[in-house]
ROKOLVEX-205641 format. One record per residue: residue in one letter; x, y, z of N, C-alpha, C, O, CB in turn; residue number from 1. Coordinates in Angstrom, 1 decimal, padded with zeros to 4 digits. Atoms other than C-alpha are relative to their C-alpha. Glycine has a CB too. Example, Ala and Ser with C-alpha at 12.3 -4.5 7.8 and 13.67 -1.06 7.14 Angstrom:
2
<pt paba="A" n_px="000.9" n_py="-001.2" n_pz="000.0" ca_px="012.3" ca_py="-004.5" ca_pz="007.8" c_px="000.9" c_py="001.2" c_pz="000.0" o_px="001.9" o_py="001.2" o_pz="000.7" cb_px="-001.0" cb_py="000.0" cb_pz="001.2" roke="1"/>
<pt paba="S" n_px="-000.9" n_py="-001.1" n_pz="000.0" ca_px="013.7" ca_py="-001.1" ca_pz="007.1" c_px="-000.8" c_py="001.1" c_pz="000.8" o_px="-000.3" o_py="002.2" o_pz="000.9" cb_px="000.4" cb_py="000.5" cb_pz="-001.4" roke="2"/>
//
This chain:
81
<pt paba="M" n_px="000.9" n_py="-000.3" n_pz="-001.1" ca_px="-045.0" ca_py="040.6" ca_pz="-032.1" c_px="000.8" c_py="000.1" c_pz="001.3" o_px="001.5" o_py="-000.8" o_pz="001.7" cb_px="-001.1" cb_py="-001.2" cb_pz="000.1" roke="1"/>
<pt paba="E" n_px="-000.7" n_py="-000.3" n_pz="-001.3" ca_px="-043.8" ca_py="042.0" ca_pz="-028.8" c_px="-000.7" c_py="-000.6" c_pz="001.1" o_px="-001.9" o_py="-000.3" o_pz="001.3" cb_px="000.3" cb_py="001.5" cb_pz="000.2" roke="2"/>
<pt paba="E" n_px="000.7" n_py="000.6" n_pz="-001.2" ca_px="-044.5" ca_py="040.1" ca_pz="-025.6" c_px="000.4" c_py="000.9" c_pz="001.2" o_px="001.5" o_py="001.3" o_pz="001.3" cb_px="000.5" cb_py="-001.5" cb_pz="000.2" roke="3"/>
<pt paba="T" n_px="-000.3" n_py="-000.7" n_pz="-001.2" ca_px="-044.8" ca_py="042.0" ca_pz="-022.4" c_px="-000.3" c_py="-000.8" c_pz="001.2" o_px="-001.2" o_py="-001.7" o_pz="001.2" cb_px="-000.9" cb_py="001.3" cb_pz="000.0" roke="4"/>
<pt paba="T" n_px="000.2" n_py="000.7" n_pz="-001.3" ca_px="-044.6" ca_py="040.8" ca_pz="-018.9" c_px="-001.2" c_py="000.7" c_pz="000.8" o_px="-001.2" o_py="001.9" o_pz="000.9" cb_px="001.3" cb_py="000.0" cb_pz="000.8" roke="5"/>
<pt paba="R" n_px="001.1" n_py="-000.6" n_pz="-000.8" ca_px="-047.8" ca_py="041.3" ca_pz="-016.9" c_px="000.5" c_py="000.1" c_pz="001.5" o_px="001.2" o_py="-000.7" o_pz="002.0" cb_px="-001.2" cb_py="-001.0" cb_pz="000.0" roke="6"/>
<pt paba="K" n_px="-000.4" n_py="-000.2" n_pz="-001.4" ca_px="-047.2" ca_py="042.8" ca_pz="-013.5" c_px="-001.3" c_py="000.0" c_pz="000.9" o_px="-002.3" o_py="000.6" o_pz="000.5" cb_px="000.7" cb_py="001.4" cb_pz="000.2" roke="7"/>
<pt paba="F" n_px="001.0" n_py="000.0" n_pz="-001.0" ca_px="-049.4" ca_py="042.1" ca_pz="-010.5" c_px="000.4" c_py="000.7" c_pz="001.2" o_px="001.5" o_py="000.5" o_pz="001.7" cb_px="-000.5" cb_py="-001.5" cb_pz="000.3" roke="8"/>
<pt paba="T" n_px="-000.4" n_py="-000.8" n_pz="-001.2" ca_px="-049.4" ca_py="044.5" ca_pz="-007.6" c_px="-000.5" c_py="-000.7" c_pz="001.2" o_px="-001.7" o_py="-001.2" o_pz="001.2" cb_px="-000.5" cb_py="001.4" cb_pz="-000.1" roke="9"/>
<pt paba="A" n_px="000.5" n_py="000.5" n_pz="-001.2" ca_px="-049.6" ca_py="043.3" ca_pz="-004.1" c_px="-001.0" c_py="001.0" c_pz="000.6" o_px="-001.2" o_py="002.1" o_pz="000.1" cb_px="001.2" cb_py="-000.1" cb_pz="001.0" roke="10"/>
<pt paba="L" n_px="001.0" n_py="-000.8" n_pz="-000.7" ca_px="-052.3" ca_py="044.7" ca_pz="-001.8" c_px="000.7" c_py="001.3" c_pz="000.4" o_px="001.8" o_py="001.3" o_pz="000.9" cb_px="-000.7" cb_py="-000.7" cb_pz="001.1" roke="11"/>
<pt paba="D" n_px="-000.5" n_py="-001.3" n_pz="-000.3" ca_px="-051.8" ca_py="048.4" ca_pz="-001.3" c_px="000.1" c_py="000.3" c_pz="001.5" o_px="001.0" o_py="001.1" o_pz="001.9" cb_px="-000.8" cb_py="001.1" cb_pz="-000.6" roke="12"/>
<pt paba="S" n_px="000.0" n_py="-000.4" n_pz="-001.4" ca_px="-052.5" ca_py="048.5" ca_pz="002.4" c_px="-000.6" c_py="-001.1" c_pz="000.9" o_px="-001.2" o_py="-002.1" o_pz="000.4" cb_px="-000.8" cb_py="001.3" cb_pz="000.2" roke="13"/>
<pt paba="K" n_px="000.6" n_py="001.0" n_pz="-001.0" ca_px="-053.4" ca_py="046.6" ca_pz="005.6" c_px="-001.5" c_py="000.2" c_pz="-000.1" o_px="-002.2" o_py="-000.8" o_pz="000.2" cb_px="000.6" cb_py="000.3" cb_pz="001.4" roke="14"/>
<pt paba="A" n_px="001.4" n_py="-000.2" n_pz="000.1" ca_px="-056.8" ca_py="048.2" ca_pz="005.2" c_px="-000.7" c_py="-000.8" c_pz="-001.1" o_px="-001.8" o_py="-001.4" o_pz="-000.8" cb_px="-000.3" cb_py="001.5" cb_pz="-000.2" roke="15"/>
<pt paba="E" n_px="000.6" n_py="000.9" n_pz="001.1" ca_px="-057.4" ca_py="046.4" ca_pz="001.9" c_px="000.0" c_py="-001.4" c_pz="000.4" o_px="-000.9" o_py="-002.2" o_pz="000.1" cb_px="000.8" cb_py="000.3" cb_pz="-001.3" roke="16"/>
<pt paba="M" n_px="-000.1" n_py="001.3" n_pz="-000.5" ca_px="-056.2" ca_py="043.2" ca_pz="003.5" c_px="-001.2" c_py="-000.3" c_pz="000.9" o_px="-001.8" o_py="-001.4" o_pz="000.9" cb_px="001.3" cb_py="-000.3" cb_pz="000.6" roke="17"/>
<pt paba="R" n_px="001.1" n_py="000.1" n_pz="-001.0" ca_px="-058.7" ca_py="043.7" ca_pz="006.3" c_px="-001.4" c_py="-000.1" c_pz="-000.7" o_px="-002.2" o_py="-000.9" o_pz="-000.3" cb_px="000.0" cb_py="001.2" cb_pz="001.1" roke="18"/>
<pt paba="E" n_px="001.2" n_py="000.0" n_pz="000.7" ca_px="-061.5" ca_py="044.5" ca_pz="003.9" c_px="-000.3" c_py="-001.4" c_pz="-000.7" o_px="-001.4" o_py="-001.9" o_pz="-000.6" cb_px="000.0" cb_py="001.1" cb_pz="-001.1" roke="19"/>
<pt paba="I" n_px="000.1" n_py="001.3" n_pz="000.7" ca_px="-060.9" ca_py="041.3" ca_pz="001.9" c_px="-000.3" c_py="-001.1" c_pz="001.0" o_px="-001.2" o_py="-001.9" o_pz="000.8" cb_px="001.3" cb_py="-000.3" cb_pz="-000.8" roke="20"/>
<pt paba="L" n_px="000.2" n_py="001.1" n_pz="-001.0" ca_px="-060.6" ca_py="039.1" ca_pz="005.0" c_px="-001.4" c_py="000.1" c_pz="000.6" o_px="-002.1" o_py="-000.9" o_pz="000.8" cb_px="001.1" cb_py="000.1" cb_pz="001.1" roke="21"/>
<pt paba="S" n_px="001.3" n_py="-000.2" n_pz="-000.6" ca_px="-063.8" ca_py="040.6" ca_pz="006.4" c_px="-001.1" c_py="-000.4" c_pz="-001.0" o_px="-002.1" o_py="-001.1" o_pz="-000.6" cb_px="-000.3" cb_py="001.5" cb_pz="000.3" roke="22"/>
<pt paba="S" n_px="001.0" n_py="000.4" n_pz="001.0" ca_px="-065.7" ca_py="040.1" ca_pz="003.1" c_px="000.0" c_py="-001.6" c_pz="-000.1" o_px="-001.1" o_py="-002.1" o_pz="-000.2" cb_px="000.4" cb_py="000.6" cb_pz="-001.3" roke="23"/>
<pt paba="V" n_px="000.0" n_py="001.4" n_pz="000.1" ca_px="-064.5" ca_py="036.5" ca_pz="002.9" c_px="-000.6" c_py="-000.7" c_pz="001.3" o_px="-001.4" o_py="-001.6" o_pz="001.1" cb_px="001.5" cb_py="-000.5" cb_pz="-000.1" roke="24"/>
<pt paba="Y" n_px="000.6" n_py="000.5" n_pz="-001.3" ca_px="-065.4" ca_py="035.9" ca_pz="006.6" c_px="-001.6" c_py="000.1" c_pz="-000.1" o_px="-002.3" o_py="-000.9" o_pz="000.2" cb_px="000.5" cb_py="000.9" cb_pz="001.2" roke="25"/>
<pt paba="N" n_px="001.5" n_py="-000.2" n_pz="000.1" ca_px="-069.0" ca_py="037.3" ca_pz="005.9" c_px="-000.6" c_py="-001.0" c_pz="-001.0" o_px="-001.6" o_py="-001.5" o_pz="-000.7" cb_px="-000.3" cb_py="001.4" cb_pz="-000.4" roke="26"/>
<pt paba="S" n_px="000.5" n_py="000.9" n_pz="001.0" ca_px="-069.4" ca_py="035.2" ca_pz="002.8" c_px="-000.1" c_py="-001.4" c_pz="000.6" o_px="-001.0" o_py="-002.2" o_pz="000.3" cb_px="000.9" cb_py="000.0" cb_pz="-001.2" roke="27"/>
<pt paba="L" n_px="000.0" n_py="001.4" n_pz="-000.6" ca_px="-068.5" ca_py="032.0" ca_pz="004.7" c_px="-001.1" c_py="-000.1" c_pz="001.1" o_px="-001.7" o_py="-001.1" o_pz="001.2" cb_px="001.4" cb_py="-000.2" cb_pz="000.7" roke="28"/>
<pt paba="M" n_px="001.1" n_py="000.0" n_pz="-001.0" ca_px="-070.9" ca_py="033.0" ca_pz="007.5" c_px="-001.4" c_py="-000.2" c_pz="-000.7" o_px="-002.2" o_py="-001.0" o_pz="-000.2" cb_px="000.0" cb_py="001.3" cb_pz="000.9" roke="29"/>
<pt paba="V" n_px="001.3" n_py="000.1" n_pz="000.7" ca_px="-073.8" ca_py="033.5" ca_pz="005.1" c_px="-000.2" c_py="-001.4" c_pz="-000.6" o_px="-001.3" o_py="-001.9" o_pz="-000.6" cb_px="000.0" cb_py="001.0" cb_pz="-001.2" roke="30"/>
<pt paba="K" n_px="000.1" n_py="001.3" n_pz="000.6" ca_px="-073.1" ca_py="030.1" ca_pz="003.5" c_px="-000.1" c_py="-001.1" c_pz="001.1" o_px="-000.2" o_py="-002.3" o_pz="000.8" cb_px="001.1" cb_py="-000.3" cb_pz="-000.9" roke="31"/>
<pt paba="G" n_px="000.2" n_py="001.0" n_pz="-001.1" ca_px="-073.2" ca_py="028.4" ca_pz="007.0" c_px="001.3" c_py="-000.7" c_pz="000.4" o_px="001.2" o_py="-001.7" o_pz="001.1" cb_px="-001.0" cb_py="-001.0" cb_pz="-000.4" roke="32"/>
<pt paba="Y" n_px="-001.3" n_py="000.6" n_pz="-000.3" ca_px="-069.5" ca_py="027.6" ca_pz="007.3" c_px="000.5" c_py="000.7" c_pz="001.3" o_px="000.1" o_py="001.7" o_pz="001.7" cb_px="001.0" cb_py="000.1" cb_pz="-001.1" roke="33"/>
<pt paba="N" n_px="-000.7" n_py="-000.6" n_pz="-001.1" ca_px="-067.3" ca_py="028.2" ca_pz="010.4" c_px="001.1" c_py="000.8" c_pz="-000.6" o_px="002.1" o_py="000.2" o_pz="-001.1" cb_px="000.5" cb_py="-001.1" cb_pz="001.0" roke="34"/>
<pt paba="P" n_px="-000.9" n_py="-000.8" n_pz="000.8" ca_px="-065.3" ca_py="031.1" ca_pz="008.9" c_px="001.5" c_py="-000.1" c_pz="000.6" o_px="002.4" o_py="-000.2" o_pz="-000.2" cb_px="-000.4" cb_py="001.4" cb_pz="000.1" roke="35"/>
<pt paba="I" n_px="-001.4" n_py="000.1" n_pz="-000.5" ca_px="-062.3" ca_py="030.8" ca_pz="011.3" c_px="000.6" c_py="-001.3" c_pz="-000.4" o_px="001.8" o_py="-001.3" o_pz="-000.9" cb_px="-000.1" cb_py="000.0" cb_pz="001.6" roke="36"/>
<pt paba="N" n_px="-000.5" n_py="001.3" n_pz="000.4" ca_px="-061.9" ca_py="027.0" ca_pz="010.6" c_px="000.4" c_py="000.0" c_pz="-001.5" o_px="001.4" o_py="-000.5" o_pz="-001.9" cb_px="-000.9" cb_py="-001.1" cb_pz="000.3" roke="37"/>
<pt paba="Q" n_px="-000.2" n_py="000.0" n_pz="001.4" ca_px="-062.2" ca_py="027.6" ca_pz="006.9" c_px="001.2" c_py="000.9" c_pz="-000.4" o_px="002.0" o_py="000.5" o_pz="-001.3" cb_px="-001.3" cb_py="000.5" cb_pz="-000.8" roke="38"/>
<pt paba="I" n_px="-001.1" n_py="-000.9" n_pz="000.4" ca_px="-059.8" ca_py="030.5" ca_pz="006.7" c_px="001.4" c_py="-000.6" c_pz="000.5" o_px="002.4" o_py="-000.5" o_pz="-000.2" cb_px="-000.2" cb_py="001.4" cb_pz="000.7" roke="39"/>
<pt paba="V" n_px="-001.2" n_py="000.6" n_pz="-000.5" ca_px="-057.2" ca_py="028.7" ca_pz="008.9" c_px="000.4" c_py="-001.2" c_pz="-000.9" o_px="001.5" o_py="-001.4" o_pz="-001.3" cb_px="-000.2" cb_py="-000.5" cb_pz="001.4" roke="40"/>
<pt paba="G" n_px="-000.2" n_py="001.1" n_pz="001.0" ca_px="-057.6" ca_py="025.6" ca_pz="006.6" c_px="000.7" c_py="000.5" c_pz="-001.3" o_px="001.6" o_py="-000.1" o_pz="-001.8" cb_px="-001.3" cb_py="-000.7" cb_pz="-000.3" roke="41"/>
<pt paba="Y" n_px="-000.6" n_py="-000.6" n_pz="001.2" ca_px="-056.9" ca_py="027.8" ca_pz="003.6" c_px="001.4" c_py="000.5" c_pz="000.2" o_px="002.3" o_py="000.2" o_pz="-000.6" cb_px="-000.9" cb_py="001.2" cb_pz="-000.5" roke="42"/>
<pt paba="I" n_px="-001.3" n_py="-000.5" n_pz="-000.3" ca_px="-053.9" ca_py="029.5" ca_pz="005.2" c_px="001.0" c_py="-001.1" c_pz="000.1" o_px="002.1" o_py="-001.0" o_pz="-000.4" cb_px="000.0" cb_py="000.9" cb_pz="001.3" roke="43"/>
<pt paba="L" n_px="-000.9" n_py="001.1" n_pz="-000.3" ca_px="-052.3" ca_py="026.2" ca_pz="006.3" c_px="000.3" c_py="-000.8" c_pz="-001.3" o_px="001.4" o_py="-001.3" o_pz="-001.5" cb_px="-000.5" cb_py="-000.9" cb_pz="001.1" roke="44"/>
<pt paba="S" n_px="-000.1" n_py="000.9" n_pz="001.1" ca_px="-053.0" ca_py="024.3" ca_pz="003.1" c_px="000.2" c_py="000.7" c_pz="-001.4" o_px="000.7" o_py="000.1" o_pz="-002.3" cb_px="-001.2" cb_py="-000.9" cb_pz="-000.1" roke="45"/>
<pt paba="E" n_px="000.1" n_py="-000.8" n_pz="001.2" ca_px="-053.2" ca_py="027.0" ca_pz="000.4" c_px="-001.0" c_py="-000.6" c_pz="-001.0" o_px="-000.8" o_py="-000.4" o_pz="-002.2" cb_px="001.4" cb_py="000.1" cb_pz="-000.6" roke="46"/>
<pt paba="D" n_px="001.0" n_py="000.6" n_pz="000.8" ca_px="-056.1" ca_py="025.0" ca_pz="-000.9" c_px="-001.2" c_py="001.0" c_pz="000.0" o_px="-002.0" o_py="001.1" o_pz="000.9" cb_px="-000.4" cb_py="-001.4" cb_pz="000.6" roke="47"/>
<pt paba="P" n_px="001.1" n_py="-001.0" n_pz="000.1" ca_px="-058.7" ca_py="027.6" ca_pz="-002.2" c_px="-001.4" c_py="-000.6" c_pz="000.2" o_px="-002.3" o_py="000.1" o_pz="000.4" cb_px="000.1" cb_py="000.7" cb_pz="-001.3" roke="48"/>
<pt paba="T" n_px="001.3" n_py="000.6" n_pz="-000.2" ca_px="-061.5" ca_py="025.1" ca_pz="-001.9" c_px="-000.5" c_py="000.1" c_pz="001.4" o_px="-001.7" o_py="-000.2" o_pz="001.7" cb_px="000.0" cb_py="-001.5" cb_pz="-000.4" roke="49"/>
<pt paba="Y" n_px="000.5" n_py="-000.3" n_pz="-001.3" ca_px="-061.7" ca_py="025.9" ca_pz="001.8" c_px="-000.9" c_py="001.3" c_pz="000.0" o_px="-001.7" o_py="001.5" o_pz="000.9" cb_px="001.2" cb_py="000.2" cb_pz="001.0" roke="50"/>
<pt paba="I" n_px="000.7" n_py="-001.2" n_pz="000.1" ca_px="-063.2" ca_py="029.2" ca_pz="000.7" c_px="-001.1" c_py="-000.1" c_pz="-001.0" o_px="-000.9" o_py="-000.6" o_pz="-002.1" cb_px="000.9" cb_py="001.2" cb_pz="-000.3" roke="51"/>
<pt paba="T" n_px="001.2" n_py="000.1" n_pz="000.9" ca_px="-066.7" ca_py="029.5" ca_pz="-000.9" c_px="000.2" c_py="000.9" c_pz="-001.2" o_px="001.0" o_py="001.9" o_pz="-001.1" cb_px="-001.2" cb_py="000.3" cb_pz="000.7" roke="52"/>
<pt paba="N" n_px="000.0" n_py="-000.9" n_pz="001.1" ca_px="-067.1" ca_py="031.0" ca_pz="-004.3" c_px="-001.0" c_py="001.1" c_pz="000.1" o_px="-001.0" o_py="002.1" o_pz="-000.6" cb_px="-000.3" cb_py="-000.8" cb_pz="-001.3" roke="53"/>
<pt paba="Y" n_px="001.1" n_py="-001.0" n_pz="-000.2" ca_px="-070.1" ca_py="033.0" ca_pz="-003.0" c_px="000.6" c_py="001.4" c_pz="000.2" o_px="001.6" o_py="001.6" o_pz="000.9" cb_px="-000.8" cb_py="-000.4" cb_pz="001.3" roke="54"/>
<pt paba="N" n_px="-000.4" n_py="-001.4" n_pz="000.0" ca_px="-069.6" ca_py="036.7" ca_pz="-003.5" c_px="001.5" c_py="000.2" c_pz="-000.5" o_px="002.2" o_py="001.1" o_pz="000.0" cb_px="-000.2" cb_py="000.7" cb_pz="001.3" roke="55"/>
<pt paba="S" n_px="-001.4" n_py="000.0" n_pz="000.5" ca_px="-066.2" ca_py="035.9" ca_pz="-005.3" c_px="001.0" c_py="-000.1" c_pz="001.2" o_px="002.1" o_py="000.4" o_pz="001.0" cb_px="000.2" cb_py="001.3" cb_pz="-000.8" roke="56"/>
<pt paba="A" n_px="-000.9" n_py="000.0" n_pz="-001.2" ca_px="-064.7" ca_py="035.2" ca_pz="-001.8" c_px="001.3" c_py="-000.8" c_pz="-000.4" o_px="002.4" o_py="-000.4" o_pz="000.1" cb_px="-000.7" cb_py="-000.7" cb_pz="001.1" roke="57"/>
<pt paba="R" n_px="-001.2" n_py="000.8" n_pz="000.4" ca_px="-062.3" ca_py="032.6" ca_pz="-003.3" c_px="001.0" c_py="000.8" c_pz="-000.8" o_px="002.2" o_py="000.8" o_pz="-000.5" cb_px="-000.4" cb_py="-001.3" cb_pz="-000.7" roke="58"/>
<pt paba="T" n_px="-000.8" n_py="-000.8" n_pz="000.8" ca_px="-061.0" ca_py="035.0" ca_pz="-005.8" c_px="000.6" c_py="001.1" c_pz="000.8" o_px="001.8" o_py="001.4" o_pz="000.7" cb_px="-000.8" cb_py="000.7" cb_pz="-001.2" roke="59"/>
<pt paba="L" n_px="-000.5" n_py="-001.0" n_pz="-000.9" ca_px="-060.6" ca_py="037.7" ca_pz="-003.2" c_px="001.1" c_py="-000.5" c_pz="000.9" o_px="002.1" o_py="000.2" o_pz="001.0" cb_px="-001.2" cb_py="000.6" cb_pz="000.9" roke="60"/>
<pt paba="I" n_px="-001.0" n_py="000.5" n_pz="-001.0" ca_px="-058.7" ca_py="035.6" ca_pz="-000.7" c_px="001.3" c_py="-000.3" c_pz="-000.7" o_px="002.4" o_py="-000.2" o_pz="-000.1" cb_px="-000.5" cb_py="-001.3" cb_pz="000.7" roke="61"/>
<pt paba="T" n_px="-001.2" n_py="000.3" n_pz="000.7" ca_px="-056.2" ca_py="034.6" ca_pz="-003.3" c_px="000.8" c_py="001.3" c_pz="-000.4" o_px="002.0" o_py="001.2" o_pz="-000.8" cb_px="-000.2" cb_py="-000.7" cb_pz="-001.3" roke="62"/>
<pt paba="R" n_px="-000.7" n_py="-001.2" n_pz="000.2" ca_px="-055.3" ca_py="038.3" ca_pz="-003.7" c_px="001.0" c_py="000.4" c_pz="001.2" o_px="001.9" o_py="001.2" o_pz="001.0" cb_px="-001.0" cb_py="001.2" cb_pz="-000.2" roke="63"/>
<pt paba="I" n_px="-000.8" n_py="-000.3" n_pz="-001.2" ca_px="-053.8" ca_py="038.3" ca_pz="-000.2" c_px="001.2" c_py="-001.0" c_pz="000.0" o_px="001.0" o_py="-002.2" o_pz="-000.1" cb_px="-000.8" cb_py="-000.2" cb_pz="001.3" roke="64"/>
<pt paba="D" n_px="-001.2" n_py="000.9" n_pz="-000.1" ca_px="-050.2" ca_py="036.9" ca_pz="000.1" c_px="-000.1" c_py="-000.7" c_pz="001.4" o_px="-000.3" o_py="000.0" o_pz="002.4" cb_px="001.3" cb_py="000.8" cb_pz="-000.1" roke="65"/>
<pt paba="R" n_px="000.2" n_py="000.8" n_pz="-001.2" ca_px="-050.5" ca_py="034.1" ca_pz="002.7" c_px="001.1" c_py="000.4" c_pz="001.1" o_px="000.7" o_py="000.5" o_pz="002.3" cb_px="000.0" cb_py="-001.4" cb_pz="-000.2" roke="66"/>
<pt paba="D" n_px="-001.1" n_py="-000.4" n_pz="-000.9" ca_px="-047.1" ca_py="035.0" ca_pz="004.3" c_px="-000.3" c_py="001.3" c_pz="000.7" o_px="-000.1" o_py="001.5" o_pz="001.9" cb_px="001.3" cb_py="000.0" cb_pz="-000.7" roke="67"/>
<pt paba="E" n_px="000.3" n_py="-001.3" n_pz="-000.5" ca_px="-048.1" ca_py="038.6" ca_pz="004.7" c_px="-001.2" c_py="000.0" c_pz="000.9" o_px="-001.2" o_py="000.6" o_pz="002.0" cb_px="-000.2" cb_py="001.0" cb_pz="-001.1" roke="68"/>
<pt paba="L" n_px="001.1" n_py="000.2" n_pz="-000.8" ca_px="-051.4" ca_py="037.6" ca_pz="006.1" c_px="000.4" c_py="-000.6" c_pz="001.4" o_px="-000.1" o_py="-000.1" o_pz="002.4" cb_px="-001.1" cb_py="-000.8" cb_pz="-000.6" roke="69"/>
<pt paba="M" n_px="-000.4" n_py="000.7" n_pz="-001.2" ca_px="-049.8" ca_py="035.3" ca_pz="008.7" c_px="000.8" c_py="001.0" c_pz="000.9" o_px="000.6" o_py="001.1" o_pz="002.1" cb_px="000.9" cb_py="-001.2" cb_pz="-000.3" roke="70"/>
<pt paba="Q" n_px="-000.8" n_py="-001.0" n_pz="-000.8" ca_px="-047.3" ca_py="038.1" ca_pz="009.7" c_px="-000.9" c_py="001.0" c_pz="000.6" o_px="-000.7" o_py="001.3" o_pz="001.8" cb_px="001.0" cb_py="000.7" cb_pz="-001.0" roke="71"/>
<pt paba="E" n_px="000.9" n_py="-001.0" n_pz="-000.6" ca_px="-050.1" ca_py="040.6" ca_pz="010.2" c_px="-000.8" c_py="-000.6" c_pz="001.1" o_px="-001.1" o_py="000.1" o_pz="002.1" cb_px="-000.9" cb_py="000.6" cb_pz="-001.2" roke="72"/>
<pt paba="L" n_px="000.8" n_py="000.6" n_pz="-001.1" ca_px="-052.2" ca_py="038.2" ca_pz="012.2" c_px="000.8" c_py="-000.2" c_pz="001.2" o_px="000.3" o_py="000.1" o_pz="002.3" cb_px="-000.5" cb_py="-001.4" cb_pz="-000.5" roke="73"/>
<pt paba="V" n_px="-000.9" n_py="000.2" n_pz="-001.2" ca_px="-049.3" ca_py="037.3" ca_pz="014.5" c_px="000.3" c_py="001.4" c_pz="000.7" o_px="000.2" o_py="001.5" o_pz="001.9" cb_px="001.2" cb_py="-000.7" cb_pz="-000.3" roke="74"/>
<pt paba="R" n_px="-000.3" n_py="-001.4" n_pz="-000.5" ca_px="-048.3" ca_py="041.0" ca_pz="014.8" c_px="-001.2" c_py="000.6" c_pz="000.8" o_px="-001.0" o_py="001.1" o_pz="001.9" cb_px="000.4" cb_py="000.9" cb_pz="-001.1" roke="75"/>
<pt paba="T" n_px="001.2" n_py="-000.6" n_pz="-000.6" ca_px="-051.9" ca_py="042.1" ca_pz="015.6" c_px="-000.3" c_py="-000.7" c_pz="001.3" o_px="-000.7" o_py="-000.1" o_pz="002.3" cb_px="-001.1" cb_py="-000.1" cb_pz="-001.0" roke="76"/>
<pt paba="Y" n_px="000.3" n_py="000.8" n_pz="-001.2" ca_px="-052.4" ca_py="039.3" ca_pz="018.1" c_px="000.9" c_py="000.4" c_pz="001.1" o_px="000.5" o_py="000.6" o_pz="002.3" cb_px="000.2" cb_py="-001.5" cb_pz="-000.3" roke="77"/>
<pt paba="L" n_px="-001.0" n_py="-000.3" n_pz="-001.1" ca_px="-049.2" ca_py="040.1" ca_pz="020.0" c_px="-000.1" c_py="001.5" c_pz="000.5" o_px="000.1" o_py="001.7" o_pz="001.6" cb_px="001.4" cb_py="-000.2" cb_pz="-000.5" roke="78"/>
<pt paba="E" n_px="000.1" n_py="-001.4" n_pz="-000.4" ca_px="-049.8" ca_py="043.9" ca_pz="020.0" c_px="-001.2" c_py="000.2" c_pz="000.9" o_px="-001.2" o_py="001.1" o_pz="001.7" cb_px="-000.1" cb_py="000.8" cb_pz="-001.2" roke="79"/>
<pt paba="K" n_px="001.2" n_py="-000.2" n_pz="-000.7" ca_px="-053.3" ca_py="043.5" ca_pz="021.4" c_px="000.0" c_py="-000.8" c_pz="001.3" o_px="-000.9" o_py="-000.6" o_pz="002.1" cb_px="-001.2" cb_py="-000.5" cb_pz="-000.8" roke="80"/>
<pt paba="K" n_px="-000.1" n_py="000.8" n_pz="-001.2" ca_px="-052.2" ca_py="041.1" ca_pz="024.2" c_px="000.4" c_py="000.9" c_pz="001.2" o_px="000.5" o_py="000.3" o_pz="002.3" cb_px="000.9" cb_py="-001.1" cb_pz="-000.2" roke="81"/>
//
């Protein structure tokens, strides 16, 4: 029996990262959480329980590489300043 390695692809674009983050943000809002606090908690701790399961938000957020997300957040913040 031949074993094959599964490959997982990173997100294709910044647009996909933005879509996922927006979806997670909206899911947190609907459930009554403070989305900024919850997302920051997740980024700092890598603990997915900061994110609700509602609308598969927890699964979606784990598709984003935290380091890439942090880089993009800092880059965007500095560019808009």
